[in-house]
N, C-alpha and C positions, 0 to 999 in steps of 0.2 A: 497583419498590420492593419489598422485602420485606417478605413478613407481618408482623403484629404476633402475640403468643399466642394471640388468641384466633380469625385466621384459621386459618381449614384451608390448609395447604400444599400442597392439590393446585392450588389454581388458580394457583400457583405454577409455570411449566413449568419442566422441570427438578428439581424439590424435593417429587415424588410422596413420596418412600422419608423426608424429613428433614424432623423436628418443628421448630415456630416458635421451640422453646426450644433445638435444634441450630443450624437459623439465625444467634441469635444470637448463638452461641456460636464462630462461624466466623472463623477467625485469619483474616489479609491475604492467605497465600498459597493460603487456600483459595477465592478470588474468582479465576473463571477473566479476567474482565477486567483486573485486577491482571496475573496473570503473563503471559497476551498482550502485557500493554503493555513486562513488563518485558522478553521476548525479543523484542520487536521493538528493545526499545530495545536488548539486546545486538547482532541481525542490527548493526543499522545502525550502532553503533561500529566495526563489524572492518568493514563495506563501505565507511567513510568513510574509515578508518585505507585502507585495501589503494586504493581510486581516488581519494583526494589525492595518495598518495603513486606513483602511475605516474604518472596525467595528467592532476593537478593538480584530478580535477572533485571538488566539494563532492557530502553526498550527496544535493540537490534538484537538481542538474545534473541525475547519475548518475540519478535516475529520473523526469525529463522527457526525457532521452536517451533513455534503453530503452522505455520506452513511445510516443514519438514512432517512432521505428523501429518498431515495430511495429505501429503504428495512424496511420500519417502522415497529413495531412493532414483537419488541426482545428480547432476555434475554442479561443480559450483559456477559456473557458468549458469545454468536452468535454474538454480538459487538467486544466483542476480536477477535473472528476467525476471520469476517471481518476483519479489520479495521488490525489487527496483531500488534498492541501495544500491550504493555509491562499491565499486568493486573492493577496492584496498577497506572501505570498510568490512565489507563484509568475507572478506579474504580474513582481514581479522577476528572479525569476530567467530568464524567458524574455528579457527585456532584456537582460540579460548577453549571453546566449548566444546571441543575436543580434546583441548588437557584436561579437563574438569568433568570429563567423562562422557558426555551426554551426545556427542554426536562421533560417530568412526568414518573412515577412509579406508576404503578395498577397492581394488582393482575391477574391473569391467568385465565381467566375463566375455563380451564381444568384444572389448576392444582394449587391451590389456595396458594399453598409453593413458586411457581416460578412468580418472577416480570418481566411484560415485559412495555419496555423501547417505546416511542413513542415521537413524537416532539409535541411540543404543539402551539399553533395558531401564537404567539410569534417568536418560532425555525420555520416555516414552512414560516413567513416572512422573517427570516432573509435570510431560502434558496433562497428563491426569488429572494433577494436584489443581494444575490453574484452568480448567476447563470448566469449569461450574463457576468460579469467577466473572470468566471470561463476557460465559454466557446470559448473569445474572445483570450484569455491563452492560450487554447489547440491549435488553431488555427494558431496562431504565433508560437506555439515552433513545433508544423506539420510543418509547412511552409515551411521545409527547406526539406522535402522529398518528391519525385515522390508518385505517387499513386501504383506503384510497392513497394516500396520500403515502405512504410505504411502499406502495406498488408502483407508484411512480415516479418516485426519488429511484428505486430499484434500477428500474428501466431506463432514467437518465443515466445513471451512473455508468451502466451497461453500456449505451450509446457512446458518454463521452468517454471511457477507455476507449471500445473501438478505436473509436476516433483515434485517440491520441498513441494509440502504440502503432497506425497503418501514418499516421505524419512521422513519427518517431523510425518507423523503418524504412522510410525516405533519404534518412540521415544517410 
C-alpha cells in the first residue's frame, strides 16, 4: 500500500527519496508492476505467435513443456508452483498434452497416491526442436543490454522473485 501524505515514505521500500506528494502523482508507466506486466504480455504474444506457427503449441503448453524438460518428474502441484499458472489452466493443459502423447502420468514410487508427470519421448523430441528457437529469441531480446545491464537485470529479477515468493507464502 502506498503511504498517504501524512505517512513518511521511508517506511515504504524503494521510496526513501520520493515524497508522499510525488507518490500520489505517479503515472501508470511509473509503476514497476504495471511495466513488468506489459513487458511480460509483449514477450508472451511474440512467443505464442512463434510457437503456434512452428509447432502448433500454445504459450501455456510451451511453458509446461519447457519446465518439464528442465525439471522432469514432478507433481501437478509442483508444476503449478514452477509455472505460476492457474491450477485449472495447468490441469487442462497437462490433460491435453497427455492426450497428445507429450506427457505421461505415473504413480510416485514413494507415495502411490501421488502422480508424477514426465515428458514422453515425443514431448522430449518436441522440446529439442524448440530449444534452438528459444535460445535465439533470448539472444535477440537481450542483445540491447550490455553485460553489466544483463547482470543487474538478472540480480534484480532474482531479488524481486524471492521477495514476491515470500509475500505469497504469507497468504
